[in-house]
C-alpha positions as CSV (number, residue, x, y, z in Angstrom):
1,M,0.0,0.0,0.0
2,S,1.4,3.4,-0.9
3,I,1.5,6.4,1.3
4,T,-1.3,8.1,-0.6
5,Q,-3.5,5.0,-0.3
6,Q,-2.9,4.8,3.4
7,Y,-3.7,8.5,3.8
8,V,-7.0,8.2,1.9
9,L,-7.9,5.1,4.1
10,D,-7.0,7.0,7.3
11,T,-9.0,10.0,6.2
12,Y,-12.0,7.9,5.4
13,R,-11.9,6.1,8.8
14,A,-11.5,9.5,10.6
15,R,-14.5,10.9,8.8
16,Q,-16.6,7.8,9.6
17,L,-15.7,8.1,13.3
18,G,-16.1,11.9,13.4
19,E,-12.4,12.5,14.2
20,P,-10.1,15.1,12.7
21,A,-8.4,14.1,9.5
22,P,-4.7,13.2,9.8
23,P,-2.1,15.5,8.3
24,A,-1.3,15.0,4.7
25,P,1.8,13.2,3.8
26,G,4.7,15.6,3.4
27,A,3.0,18.3,5.4
28,H,5.9,18.6,7.8
29,D,8.8,17.9,5.5
30,W,10.1,21.5,5.4
31,Q,10.0,21.8,9.1
32,L,12.0,18.5,9.4
33,A,14.5,19.8,6.9
34,R,15.0,23.1,8.7
35,E,15.5,21.3,12.1
36,W,18.0,18.9,10.5
37,R,20.0,21.8,9.0
38,D,20.0,23.7,12.3
39,Y,21.2,20.6,14.1
40,R,24.0,20.0,11.6
41,Q,25.1,23.7,11.9
42,F,25.1,23.4,15.7
43,R,27.2,20.3,15.7
44,A,29.7,21.9,13.3
45,V,30.1,24.8,15.7
46,V,30.5,22.6,18.7
47,A,33.0,20.3,16.9
48,E,35.1,23.1,15.3
49,P,38.7,23.2,16.5
50,P,39.9,26.2,18.5
51,V,40.9,29.3,16.7
52,H,44.6,29.7,15.9
53,G,46.9,32.2,14.1
54,R,45.9,35.6,12.9
55,I,42.3,35.3,14.0
56,R,43.3,34.4,17.6
57,Q,45.7,37.2,17.7
58,A,43.1,39.7,16.6
59,L,40.6,38.4,19.1
60,G,43.3,38.6,21.8
61,R,44.0,42.2,21.0
62,L,40.3,43.1,21.2
63,L,39.7,41.2,24.4
64,H,42.9,42.2,26.2
65,P,44.1,45.5,25.0
66,R,47.6,46.6,26.2
67,P,48.0,50.0,27.7
68,R,49.6,52.5,25.2
69,S,52.9,54.1,26.0
70,T,52.8,57.8,26.7
71,C,56.2,58.8,25.1
C-alpha cells in the first residue's frame, strides 16, 4: 500500500468516526529539513577546532588591549 492510499484510508476512517483528519503526507517535511539543517550547523560549531593564528591574535587584541605608552 502506498503512502497516498494509506492517507486516503485513514482520512475515510477518521471521517466515519467523526475524528479530525490526519495531516497530509509531506506536510511537515520542510520543518524537518530546517530542524536537521539547524542541528548540523550546531554540531559543526561545537566540533570546530579552537581558533589559531591571525584570528586568535586579533581576538586577543580586542579582548585584552595593552596600555599605550605615553612617550
